[in-house]
N, CA, C and O atoms as a Tripos MOL2 file, in Angstrom:
@<TRIPOS>MOLECULE
protein
  276   275    69     0     0
PROTEIN
NO_CHARGES

@<TRIPOS>ATOM
      1 N           0.8390   -1.1740    0.0000 N.3       1 MET1
      2 CA          0.0000    0.0000    0.0000 C.3       1 MET1
      3 C           0.8890    1.2440    0.0000 C.2       1 MET1
      4 O           1.9310    1.2800    0.6540 O.2       1 MET1
      5 N           0.4560    2.2610   -0.7470 N.am      2 ALA2
      6 CA          1.2180    3.4990   -0.8260 C.3       2 ALA2
      7 C           1.2040    4.2190    0.5160 C.2       2 ALA2
      8 O           0.2330    4.1480    1.2690 O.2       2 ALA2
      9 N           2.3000    4.9120    0.7950 N.am      3 LYS3
     10 CA          2.3940    5.6820    2.0260 C.3       3 LYS3
     11 C           1.3930    6.8360    1.9590 C.2       3 LYS3
     12 O           1.2320    7.4730    0.9180 O.2       3 LYS3
     13 N           0.7240    7.0940    3.0820 N.am      4 LYS4
     14 CA         -0.2800    8.1530    3.1210 C.3       4 LYS4
     15 C           0.3040    9.4180    3.7230 C.2       4 LYS4
     16 O           1.1810    9.3660    4.5850 O.2       4 LYS4
     17 N          -0.1870   10.5350    3.2620 N.am      5 LYS5
     18 CA          0.2270   11.8510    3.7440 C.3       5 LYS5
     19 C          -0.6070   12.2130    4.9680 C.2       5 LYS5
     20 O          -1.8360   12.1600    4.9230 O.2       5 LYS5
     21 N           0.0550   12.5770    6.0520 N.am      6 ALA6
     22 CA         -0.6320   12.9890    7.2760 C.3       6 ALA6
     23 C          -0.6950   14.5140    7.3300 C.2       6 ALA6
     24 O           0.2610   15.1990    6.9650 O.2       6 ALA6
     25 N          -1.8490   15.0440    7.7950 N.am      7 PHE7
     26 CA         -1.9690   16.4780    8.0090 C.3       7 PHE7
     27 C          -3.0030   16.7460    9.0960 C.2       7 PHE7
     28 O          -3.8740   15.9190    9.3670 O.2       7 PHE7
     29 N          -2.8870   17.9100    9.7080 N.am      8 LEU8
     30 CA         -3.7790   18.3030   10.7880 C.3       8 LEU8
     31 C          -5.0520   18.9030   10.2010 C.2       8 LEU8
     32 O          -4.9890   19.7190    9.2820 O.2       8 LEU8
     33 N          -6.1960   18.5030   10.7230 N.am      9 LEU9
     34 CA         -7.4780   19.0450   10.2860 C.3       9 LEU9
     35 C          -8.2200   19.5730   11.5040 C.2       9 LEU9
     36 O          -8.4960   18.8260   12.4430 O.2       9 LEU9
     37 N          -8.5380   20.8410   11.4870 N.am     10 ARG10
     38 CA         -9.3460   21.4220   12.5560 C.3      10 ARG10
     39 C         -10.7900   21.3880   12.0930 C.2      10 ARG10
     40 O         -11.1040   21.8390   10.9910 O.2      10 ARG10
     41 N         -11.6660   20.8560   12.9290 N.am     11 ILE11
     42 CA        -13.0490   20.6520   12.5260 C.3      11 ILE11
     43 C         -13.9800   20.9500   13.6970 C.2      11 ILE11
     44 O         -13.6370   20.6980   14.8520 O.2      11 ILE11
     45 N         -15.1390   21.4800   13.3950 N.am     12 ASP12
     46 CA        -16.1400   21.7840   14.4040 C.3      12 ASP12
     47 C         -16.5110   20.4970   15.1560 C.2      12 ASP12
     48 O         -16.7300   19.4640   14.5240 O.2      12 ASP12
     49 N         -16.5830   20.5410   16.4790 N.am     13 PRO13
     50 CA        -16.9040   19.3340   17.2500 C.3      13 PRO13
     51 C         -18.2370   18.6820   16.8630 C.2      13 PRO13
     52 O         -18.3510   17.4560   16.8650 O.2      13 PRO13
     53 N         -19.2340   19.4910   16.5350 N.am     14 GLY14
     54 CA        -20.5240   18.9360   16.1190 C.3      14 GLY14
     55 C         -20.4210   18.1710   14.8070 C.2      14 GLY14
     56 O         -21.0130   17.1030   14.6540 O.2      14 GLY14
     57 N         -19.6680   18.7220   13.8630 N.am     15 LEU15
     58 CA        -19.4530   18.0460   12.5890 C.3      15 LEU15
     59 C         -18.6770   16.7510   12.8080 C.2      15 LEU15
     60 O         -18.9740   15.7310   12.1860 O.2      15 LEU15
     61 N         -17.6850   16.7930   13.6920 N.am     16 HIS16
     62 CA        -16.9250   15.5800   13.9920 C.3      16 HIS16
     63 C         -17.8360   14.5030   14.5740 C.2      16 HIS16
     64 O         -17.7160   13.3320   14.2130 O.2      16 HIS16
     65 N         -18.7410   14.8840   15.4650 N.am     17 ASP17
     66 CA        -19.6860   13.9160   16.0380 C.3      17 ASP17
     67 C         -20.5730   13.3070   14.9550 C.2      17 ASP17
     68 O         -20.8210   12.1010   14.9490 O.2      17 ASP17
     69 N         -21.0470   14.1530   14.0380 N.am     18 ASP18
     70 CA        -21.8660   13.6420   12.9290 C.3      18 ASP18
     71 C         -21.0730   12.6640   12.0670 C.2      18 ASP18
     72 O         -21.5780   11.6080   11.6860 O.2      18 ASP18
     73 N         -19.8310   13.0250   11.7640 N.am     19 LEU19
     74 CA        -18.9800   12.1440   10.9550 C.3      19 LEU19
     75 C         -18.6900   10.8340   11.6830 C.2      19 LEU19
     76 O         -18.6560    9.7700   11.0660 O.2      19 LEU19
     77 N         -18.4810   10.9160   13.0000 N.am     20 ARG20
     78 CA        -18.2190    9.7020   13.7800 C.3      20 ARG20
     79 C         -19.4170    8.7600   13.7330 C.2      20 ARG20
     80 O         -19.2520    7.5570   13.5310 O.2      20 ARG20
     81 N         -20.6220    9.3000   13.9160 N.am     21 ARG21
     82 CA        -21.8220    8.4480   13.8570 C.3      21 ARG21
     83 C         -21.9900    7.8310   12.4640 C.2      21 ARG21
     84 O         -22.3310    6.6550   12.3360 O.2      21 ARG21
     85 N         -21.7490    8.6300   11.4300 N.am     22 TRP22
     86 CA        -21.8590    8.1540   10.0590 C.3      22 TRP22
     87 C         -20.8140    7.0680    9.7930 C.2      22 TRP22
     88 O         -21.1200    6.0310    9.2040 O.2      22 TRP22
     89 N         -19.5860    7.3160   10.2310 N.am     23 ALA23
     90 CA        -18.5160    6.3340   10.0530 C.3      23 ALA23
     91 C         -18.8370    5.0400   10.7980 C.2      23 ALA23
     92 O         -18.6320    3.9510   10.2620 O.2      23 ALA23
     93 N         -19.3380    5.1500   12.0260 N.am     24 ASP24
     94 CA        -19.7140    3.9610   12.7960 C.3      24 ASP24
     95 C         -20.7710    3.1460   12.0560 C.2      24 ASP24
     96 O         -20.7030    1.9180   12.0150 O.2      24 ASP24
     97 N         -21.7410    3.8350   11.4750 N.am     25 ALA25
     98 CA        -22.8260    3.1470   10.7500 C.3      25 ALA25
     99 C         -22.2990    2.4140    9.5190 C.2      25 ALA25
    100 O         -22.8760    1.4090    9.1030 O.2      25 ALA25
    101 N         -21.2130    2.9070    8.9370 N.am     26 GLU26
    102 CA        -20.6460    2.2900    7.7360 C.3      26 GLU26
    103 C         -19.3850    1.4860    8.0490 C.2      26 GLU26
    104 O         -18.6410    1.0990    7.1480 O.2      26 GLU26
    105 N         -19.1600    1.2410    9.3460 N.am     27 LEU27
    106 CA        -18.0350    0.4210    9.8070 C.3      27 LEU27
    107 C         -16.6840    0.9540    9.3150 C.2      27 LEU27
    108 O         -15.8280    0.1960    8.8570 O.2      27 LEU27
    109 N         -16.5190    2.2730    9.4220 N.am     28 ARG28
    110 CA        -15.2560    2.9190    9.0660 C.3      28 ARG28
    111 C         -14.7710    3.7360   10.2500 C.2      28 ARG28
    112 O         -15.5410    4.0460   11.1590 O.2      28 ARG28
    113 N         -13.5010    4.0820   10.2340 N.am     29 SER29
    114 CA        -12.9750    5.0670   11.1790 C.3      29 SER29
    115 C         -13.4010    6.4440   10.6780 C.2      29 SER29
    116 O         -13.8090    6.5920    9.5260 O.2      29 SER29
    117 N         -13.3060    7.4480   11.5450 N.am     30 VAL30
    118 CA        -13.6200    8.8130   11.1130 C.3      30 VAL30
    119 C         -12.6610    9.2120    9.9940 C.2      30 VAL30
    120 O         -13.0810    9.8000    8.9980 O.2      30 VAL30
    121 N         -11.3830    8.8970   10.1520 N.am     31 ASN31
    122 CA        -10.4060    9.2030    9.1120 C.3      31 ASN31
    123 C         -10.7740    8.5160    7.7960 C.2      31 ASN31
    124 O         -10.7290    9.1340    6.7330 O.2      31 ASN31
    125 N         -11.1360    7.2440    7.8750 N.am     32 GLY32
    126 CA        -11.5350    6.5090    6.6770 C.3      32 GLY32
    127 C         -12.7740    7.1010    6.0290 C.2      32 GLY32
    128 O         -12.8770    7.1450    4.8030 O.2      32 GLY32
    129 N         -13.7210    7.5580    6.8510 N.am     33 GLN33
    130 CA        -14.9460    8.1630    6.3180 C.3      33 GLN33
    131 C         -14.6350    9.4750    5.6110 C.2      33 GLN33
    132 O         -15.1570    9.7360    4.5270 O.2      33 GLN33
    133 N         -13.7900   10.2980    6.2180 N.am     34 ILE34
    134 CA        -13.4150   11.5690    5.5920 C.3      34 ILE34
    135 C         -12.6990   11.3070    4.2730 C.2      34 ILE34
    136 O         -12.9730   11.9730    3.2740 O.2      34 ILE34
    137 N         -11.7910   10.3500    4.2630 N.am     35 GLU35
    138 CA        -11.0650   10.0230    3.0280 C.3      35 GLU35
    139 C         -12.0210    9.5010    1.9570 C.2      35 GLU35
    140 O         -11.8950    9.8560    0.7850 O.2      35 GLU35
    141 N         -12.9780    8.6580    2.3550 N.am     36 PHE36
    142 CA        -13.9790    8.1340    1.4280 C.3      36 PHE36
    143 C         -14.7970    9.2780    0.8260 C.2      36 PHE36
    144 O         -15.0070    9.3160   -0.3870 O.2      36 PHE36
    145 N         -15.2560   10.2050    1.6610 N.am     37 LEU37
    146 CA        -16.0700   11.3220    1.1890 C.3      37 LEU37
    147 C         -15.2730   12.2560    0.2800 C.2      37 LEU37
    148 O         -15.7880   12.7370   -0.7290 O.2      37 LEU37
    149 N         -14.0190   12.5100    0.6410 N.am     38 LEU38
    150 CA        -13.1790   13.3460   -0.2100 C.3      38 LEU38
    151 C         -12.9310   12.6830   -1.5630 C.2      38 LEU38
    152 O         -12.9520   13.3480   -2.5980 O.2      38 LEU38
    153 N         -12.6970   11.3780   -1.5510 N.am     39 ARG39
    154 CA        -12.4810   10.6520   -2.8080 C.3      39 ARG39
    155 C         -13.7270   10.7380   -3.6920 C.2      39 ARG39
    156 O         -13.6200   10.9420   -4.9010 O.2      39 ARG39
    157 N         -14.9080   10.5830   -3.0880 N.am     40 GLN40
    158 CA        -16.1640   10.7060   -3.8430 C.3      40 GLN40
    159 C         -16.3010   12.1030   -4.4320 C.2      40 GLN40
    160 O         -16.6780   12.2500   -5.5950 O.2      40 GLN40
    161 N         -16.0000   13.1280   -3.6410 N.am     41 ALA41
    162 CA        -16.1240   14.5060   -4.1070 C.3      41 ALA41
    163 C         -15.1770   14.7750   -5.2770 C.2      41 ALA41
    164 O         -15.5630   15.4200   -6.2510 O.2      41 ALA41
    165 N         -13.9540   14.2890   -5.1840 N.am     42 VAL42
    166 CA        -12.9850   14.4770   -6.2690 C.3      42 VAL42
    167 C         -13.4460   13.7330   -7.5170 C.2      42 VAL42
    168 O         -13.3670   14.2650   -8.6240 O.2      42 VAL42
    169 N         -13.9260   12.5070   -7.3410 N.am     43 ARG43
    170 CA        -14.4240   11.7180   -8.4770 C.3      43 ARG43
    171 C         -15.5910   12.4420   -9.1410 C.2      43 ARG43
    172 O         -15.6420   12.5230  -10.3680 O.2      43 ARG43
    173 N         -16.5320   12.9720   -8.3520 N.am     44 ASN44
    174 CA        -17.6770   13.6920   -8.9130 C.3      44 ASN44
    175 C         -17.2360   14.9600   -9.6300 C.2      44 ASN44
    176 O         -17.7640   15.2960  -10.6900 O.2      44 ASN44
    177 N         -16.2700   15.6620   -9.0530 N.am     45 ARG45
    178 CA        -15.7800   16.8970   -9.6730 C.3      45 ARG45
    179 C         -15.0990   16.6100  -11.0030 C.2      45 ARG45
    180 O         -15.2580   17.3620  -11.9640 O.2      45 ARG45
    181 N         -14.3410   15.5200  -11.0560 N.am     46 LYS46
    182 CA        -13.6710   15.1540  -12.3010 C.3      46 LYS46
    183 C         -14.6410   14.5670  -13.3110 C.2      46 LYS46
    184 O         -14.3610   14.5500  -14.5090 O.2      46 LYS46
    185 N         -15.7810   14.0850  -12.8310 N.am     47 GLY47
    186 CA        -16.7700   13.5140  -13.7360 C.3      47 GLY47
    187 C         -16.4110   12.1280  -14.2260 C.2      47 GLY47
    188 O         -16.8650   11.6970  -15.2860 O.2      47 GLY47
    189 N         -15.5870   11.4240  -13.4460 N.am     48 SER48
    190 CA        -15.2120   10.0700  -13.8450 C.3      48 SER48
    191 C         -14.9350    9.2350  -12.6150 C.2      48 SER48
    192 O         -14.9090    9.7490  -11.4970 O.2      48 SER48
    193 N         -14.7280    7.9510  -12.8230 N.am     49 ALA49
    194 CA        -14.4220    7.0240  -11.7300 C.3      49 ALA49
    195 C         -12.9300    6.7340  -11.6690 C.2      49 ALA49
    196 O         -12.5300    5.6330  -11.2900 O.2      49 ALA49
    197 N         -12.1010    7.7080  -12.0370 N.am     50 THR50
    198 CA        -10.6600    7.4590  -12.0860 C.3      50 THR50
    199 C         -10.0050    7.5220  -10.7230 C.2      50 THR50
    200 O          -8.9130    6.9780  -10.5540 O.2      50 THR50
    201 N         -10.6220    8.1610   -9.7450 N.am     51 VAL51
    202 CA        -10.0430    8.2640   -8.4050 C.3      51 VAL51
    203 C         -10.6140    7.1330   -7.5770 C.2      51 VAL51
    204 O         -11.7470    7.2230   -7.1050 O.2      51 VAL51
    205 N          -9.8500    6.0720   -7.3920 N.am     52 ARG52
    206 CA        -10.3270    4.8970   -6.6700 C.3      52 ARG52
    207 C          -9.2840    4.4370   -5.6830 C.2      52 ARG52
    208 O          -8.1030    4.7710   -5.7740 O.2      52 ARG52
    209 N          -9.7600    3.6690   -4.7530 N.am     53 ASN53
    210 CA         -8.8980    3.0650   -3.7480 C.3      53 ASN53
    211 C          -9.2600    1.5880   -3.7070 C.2      53 ASN53
    212 O         -10.4040    1.2200   -3.9720 O.2      53 ASN53
    213 N          -8.3090    0.7540   -3.3810 N.am     54 ALA54
    214 CA         -8.5720   -0.6850   -3.3010 C.3      54 ALA54
    215 C          -9.6420   -1.0060   -2.2680 C.2      54 ALA54
    216 O         -10.2900   -2.0490   -2.3560 O.2      54 ALA54
    217 N          -9.8380   -0.1160   -1.2810 N.am     55 ASP55
    218 CA        -10.8480   -0.3420   -0.2500 C.3      55 ASP55
    219 C         -12.2640   -0.0170   -0.7160 C.2      55 ASP55
    220 O         -13.2310   -0.4220   -0.0720 O.2      55 ASP55
    221 N         -12.4000    0.7160   -1.8360 N.am     56 ASP56
    222 CA        -13.7200    1.0800   -2.3330 C.3      56 ASP56
    223 C         -14.4320   -0.1570   -2.8880 C.2      56 ASP56
    224 O         -13.8130   -0.9840   -3.5570 O.2      56 ASP56
    225 N         -15.7250   -0.2800   -2.6100 N.am     57 PRO57
    226 CA        -16.4620   -1.3860   -3.2230 C.3      57 PRO57
    227 C         -16.5800   -1.1510   -4.7240 C.2      57 PRO57
    228 O         -16.5770   -0.0020   -5.1670 O.2      57 PRO57
    229 N         -16.6830   -2.2120   -5.5080 N.am     58 PRO58
    230 CA        -16.8260   -2.0200   -6.9520 C.3      58 PRO58
    231 C         -18.1280   -1.2970   -7.2610 C.2      58 PRO58
    232 O         -19.1370   -1.4980   -6.5850 O.2      58 PRO58
    233 N         -18.0980   -0.4560   -8.2860 N.am     59 GLU59
    234 CA        -19.2980    0.2670   -8.6820 C.3      59 GLU59
    235 C         -20.1680   -0.6500   -9.5290 C.2      59 GLU59
    236 O         -19.6840   -1.3100  -10.4480 O.2      59 GLU59
    237 N         -21.4490   -0.6840   -9.2120 N.am     60 VAL60
    238 CA        -22.3980   -1.5270   -9.9270 C.3      60 VAL60
    239 C         -23.3680   -0.6210  -10.6720 C.2      60 VAL60
    240 O         -24.0860    0.1560  -10.0440 O.2      60 VAL60
    241 N         -23.4030   -0.7050  -12.0060 N.am     61 PRO61
    242 CA        -24.3370    0.1340  -12.7650 C.3      61 PRO61
    243 C         -25.7660   -0.0880  -12.2920 C.2      61 PRO61
    244 O         -26.1970   -1.2220  -12.0800 O.2      61 PRO61
    245 N         -26.4990    1.0240  -12.1280 N.am     62 GLY62
    246 CA        -27.8960    0.9270  -11.7190 C.3      62 GLY62
    247 C         -28.0920    0.7620  -10.2300 C.2      62 GLY62
    248 O         -29.2230    0.5790   -9.7790 O.2      62 GLY62
    249 N         -27.0050    0.8220   -9.4400 N.am     63 SER63
    250 CA        -27.1410    0.6720   -7.9950 C.3      63 SER63
    251 C         -27.7380    1.9420   -7.4160 C.2      63 SER63
    252 O         -27.8050    2.9700   -8.0900 O.2      63 SER63
    253 N         -28.1760    1.8680   -6.1510 N.am     64 THR64
    254 CA        -28.7740    3.0440   -5.5070 C.3      64 THR64
    255 C         -27.7620    4.1580   -5.3640 C.2      64 THR64
    256 O         -28.1400    5.3290   -5.4140 O.2      64 THR64
    257 N         -26.4880    3.8400   -5.1880 N.am     65 ALA65
    258 CA        -25.4600    4.8750   -5.0780 C.3      65 ALA65
    259 C         -25.3780    5.6940   -6.3570 C.2      65 ALA65
    260 O         -25.2010    6.9110   -6.3020 O.2      65 ALA65
    261 N         -25.5070    5.0350   -7.5220 N.am     66 ASP66
    262 CA        -25.4830    5.7520   -8.7840 C.3      66 ASP66
    263 C         -26.7020    6.6530   -8.9270 C.2      66 ASP66
    264 O         -26.5930    7.7520   -9.4710 O.2      66 ASP66
    265 N         -27.8480    6.2130   -8.4530 N.am     67 ALA67
    266 CA        -29.0800    6.9770   -8.5820 C.3      67 ALA67
    267 C         -29.0530    8.2460   -7.7420 C.2      67 ALA67
    268 O         -29.6820    9.2390   -8.1080 O.2      67 ALA67
    269 N         -28.3290    8.2310   -6.6120 N.am     68 GLU68
    270 CA        -28.2810    9.3780   -5.7160 C.3      68 GLU68
    271 C         -27.2980   10.4320   -6.1820 C.2      68 GLU68
    272 O         -27.4240   11.5940   -5.7940 O.2      68 GLU68
    273 N         -26.3190   10.0690   -7.0030 N.am     69 GLU69
    274 CA        -25.2710   11.0020   -7.4090 C.3      69 GLU69
    275 C         -25.7170   11.9110   -8.5150 C.2      69 GLU69
    276 O         -24.9460   12.7560   -8.9690 O.2      69 GLU69
@<TRIPOS>BOND
     1     1     2 1
     2     2     3 1
     3     3     4 2
     4     3     5 am
     5     5     6 1
     6     6     7 1
     7     7     8 2
     8     7     9 am
     9     9    10 1
    10    10    11 1
    11    11    12 2
    12    11    13 am
    13    13    14 1
    14    14    15 1
    15    15    16 2
    16    15    17 am
    17    17    18 1
    18    18    19 1
    19    19    20 2
    20    19    21 am
    21    21    22 1
    22    22    23 1
    23    23    24 2
    24    23    25 am
    25    25    26 1
    26    26    27 1
    27    27    28 2
    28    27    29 am
    29    29    30 1
    30    30    31 1
    31    31    32 2
    32    31    33 am
    33    33    34 1
    34    34    35 1
    35    35    36 2
    36    35    37 am
    37    37    38 1
    38    38    39 1
    39    39    40 2
    40    39    41 am
    41    41    42 1
    42    42    43 1
    43    43    44 2
    44    43    45 am
    45    45    46 1
    46    46    47 1
    47    47    48 2
    48    47    49 am
    49    49    50 1
    50    50    51 1
    51    51    52 2
    52    51    53 am
    53    53    54 1
    54    54    55 1
    55    55    56 2
    56    55    57 am
    57    57    58 1
    58    58    59 1
    59    59    60 2
    60    59    61 am
    61    61    62 1
    62    62    63 1
    63    63    64 2
    64    63    65 am
    65    65    66 1
    66    66    67 1
    67    67    68 2
    68    67    69 am
    69    69    70 1
    70    70    71 1
    71    71    72 2
    72    71    73 am
    73    73    74 1
    74    74    75 1
    75    75    76 2
    76    75    77 am
    77    77    78 1
    78    78    79 1
    79    79    80 2
    80    79    81 am
    81    81    82 1
    82    82    83 1
    83    83    84 2
    84    83    85 am
    85    85    86 1
    86    86    87 1
    87    87    88 2
    88    87    89 am
    89    89    90 1
    90    90    91 1
    91    91    92 2
    92    91    93 am
    93    93    94 1
    94    94    95 1
    95    95    96 2
    96    95    97 am
    97    97    98 1
    98    98    99 1
    99    99   100 2
   100    99   101 am
   101   101   102 1
   102   102   103 1
   103   103   104 2
   104   103   105 am
   105   105   106 1
   106   106   107 1
   107   107   108 2
   108   107   109 am
   109   109   110 1
   110   110   111 1
   111   111   112 2
   112   111   113 am
   113   113   114 1
   114   114   115 1
   115   115   116 2
   116   115   117 am
   117   117   118 1
   118   118   119 1
   119   119   120 2
   120   119   121 am
   121   121   122 1
   122   122   123 1
   123   123   124 2
   124   123   125 am
   125   125   126 1
   126   126   127 1
   127   127   128 2
   128   127   129 am
   129   129   130 1
   130   130   131 1
   131   131   132 2
   132   131   133 am
   133   133   134 1
   134   134   135 1
   135   135   136 2
   136   135   137 am
   137   137   138 1
   138   138   139 1
   139   139   140 2
   140   139   141 am
   141   141   142 1
   142   142   143 1
   143   143   144 2
   144   143   145 am
   145   145   146 1
   146   146   147 1
   147   147   148 2
   148   147   149 am
   149   149   150 1
   150   150   151 1
   151   151   152 2
   152   151   153 am
   153   153   154 1
   154   154   155 1
   155   155   156 2
   156   155   157 am
   157   157   158 1
   158   158   159 1
   159   159   160 2
   160   159   161 am
   161   161   162 1
   162   162   163 1
   163   163   164 2
   164   163   165 am
   165   165   166 1
   166   166   167 1
   167   167   168 2
   168   167   169 am
   169   169   170 1
   170   170   171 1
   171   171   172 2
   172   171   173 am
   173   173   174 1
   174   174   175 1
   175   175   176 2
   176   175   177 am
   177   177   178 1
   178   178   179 1
   179   179   180 2
   180   179   181 am
   181   181   182 1
   182   182   183 1
   183   183   184 2
   184   183   185 am
   185   185   186 1
   186   186   187 1
   187   187   188 2
   188   187   189 am
   189   189   190 1
   190   190   191 1
   191   191   192 2
   192   191   193 am
   193   193   194 1
   194   194   195 1
   195   195   196 2
   196   195   197 am
   197   197   198 1
   198   198   199 1
   199   199   200 2
   200   199   201 am
   201   201   202 1
   202   202   203 1
   203   203   204 2
   204   203   205 am
   205   205   206 1
   206   206   207 1
   207   207   208 2
   208   207   209 am
   209   209   210 1
   210   210   211 1
   211   211   212 2
   212   211   213 am
   213   213   214 1
   214   214   215 1
   215   215   216 2
   216   215   217 am
   217   217   218 1
   218   218   219 1
   219   219   220 2
   220   219   221 am
   221   221   222 1
   222   222   223 1
   223   223   224 2
   224   223   225 am
   225   225   226 1
   226   226   227 1
   227   227   228 2
   228   227   229 am
   229   229   230 1
   230   230   231 1
   231   231   232 2
   232   231   233 am
   233   233   234 1
   234   234   235 1
   235   235   236 2
   236   235   237 am
   237   237   238 1
   238   238   239 1
   239   239   240 2
   240   239   241 am
   241   241   242 1
   242   242   243 1
   243   243   244 2
   244   243   245 am
   245   245   246 1
   246   246   247 1
   247   247   248 2
   248   247   249 am
   249   249   250 1
   250   250   251 1
   251   251   252 2
   252   251   253 am
   253   253   254 1
   254   254   255 1
   255   255   256 2
   256   255   257 am
   257   257   258 1
   258   258   259 1
   259   259   260 2
   260   259   261 am
   261   261   262 1
   262   262   263 1
   263   263   264 2
   264   263   265 am
   265   265   266 1
   266   266   267 1
   267   267   268 2
   268   267   269 am
   269   269   270 1
   270   270   271 1
   271   271   272 2
   272   271   273 am
   273   273   274 1
   274   274   275 1
   275   275   276 2
@<TRIPOS>SUBSTRUCTURE
     1 MET1         2 RESIDUE 1 A MET
     2 ALA2         6 RESIDUE 1 A ALA
     3 LYS3        10 RESIDUE 1 A LYS
     4 LYS4        14 RESIDUE 1 A LYS
     5 LYS5        18 RESIDUE 1 A LYS
     6 ALA6        22 RESIDUE 1 A ALA
     7 PHE7        26 RESIDUE 1 A PHE
     8 LEU8        30 RESIDUE 1 A LEU
     9 LEU9        34 RESIDUE 1 A LEU
    10 ARG10       38 RESIDUE 1 A ARG
    11 ILE11       42 RESIDUE 1 A ILE
    12 ASP12       46 RESIDUE 1 A ASP
    13 PRO13       50 RESIDUE 1 A PRO
    14 GLY14       54 RESIDUE 1 A GLY
    15 LEU15       58 RESIDUE 1 A LEU
    16 HIS16       62 RESIDUE 1 A HIS
    17 ASP17       66 RESIDUE 1 A ASP
    18 ASP18       70 RESIDUE 1 A ASP
    19 LEU19       74 RESIDUE 1 A LEU
    20 ARG20       78 RESIDUE 1 A ARG
    21 ARG21       82 RESIDUE 1 A ARG
    22 TRP22       86 RESIDUE 1 A TRP
    23 ALA23       90 RESIDUE 1 A ALA
    24 ASP24       94 RESIDUE 1 A ASP
    25 ALA25       98 RESIDUE 1 A ALA
    26 GLU26      102 RESIDUE 1 A GLU
    27 LEU27      106 RESIDUE 1 A LEU
    28 ARG28      110 RESIDUE 1 A ARG
    29 SER29      114 RESIDUE 1 A SER
    30 VAL30      118 RESIDUE 1 A VAL
    31 ASN31      122 RESIDUE 1 A ASN
    32 GLY32      126 RESIDUE 1 A GLY
    33 GLN33      130 RESIDUE 1 A GLN
    34 ILE34      134 RESIDUE 1 A ILE
    35 GLU35      138 RESIDUE 1 A GLU
    36 PHE36      142 RESIDUE 1 A PHE
    37 LEU37      146 RESIDUE 1 A LEU
    38 LEU38      150 RESIDUE 1 A LEU
    39 ARG39      154 RESIDUE 1 A ARG
    40 GLN40      158 RESIDUE 1 A GLN
    41 ALA41      162 RESIDUE 1 A ALA
    42 VAL42      166 RESIDUE 1 A VAL
    43 ARG43      170 RESIDUE 1 A ARG
    44 ASN44      174 RESIDUE 1 A ASN
    45 ARG45      178 RESIDUE 1 A ARG
    46 LYS46      182 RESIDUE 1 A LYS
    47 GLY47      186 RESIDUE 1 A GLY
    48 SER48      190 RESIDUE 1 A SER
    49 ALA49      194 RESIDUE 1 A ALA
    50 THR50      198 RESIDUE 1 A THR
    51 VAL51      202 RESIDUE 1 A VAL
    52 ARG52      206 RESIDUE 1 A ARG
    53 ASN53      210 RESIDUE 1 A ASN
    54 ALA54      214 RESIDUE 1 A ALA
    55 ASP55      218 RESIDUE 1 A ASP
    56 ASP56      222 RESIDUE 1 A ASP
    57 PRO57      226 RESIDUE 1 A PRO
    58 PRO58      230 RESIDUE 1 A PRO
    59 GLU59      234 RESIDUE 1 A GLU
    60 VAL60      238 RESIDUE 1 A VAL
    61 PRO61      242 RESIDUE 1 A PRO
    62 GLY62      246 RESIDUE 1 A GLY
    63 SER63      250 RESIDUE 1 A SER
    64 THR64      254 RESIDUE 1 A THR
    65 ALA65      258 RESIDUE 1 A ALA
    66 ASP66      262 RESIDUE 1 A ASP
    67 ALA67      266 RESIDUE 1 A ALA
    68 GLU68      270 RESIDUE 1 A GLU
    69 GLU69      274 RESIDUE 1 A GLU
């Protein structure tokens, strides 16, 4: 696995609590959830599925995730 870049993130405590609950529901760490969301945002901005991680589930055409995006 490629080495990851570490950086400090200052975040509102309420937002952190929301992210923690969301991450818990999806069985991720808060860090993993933030990275997942950032990867999705970058992929959407680029308009392609080129930004992927081995941890991401495969995309299935016609899935509910595709319908929401």
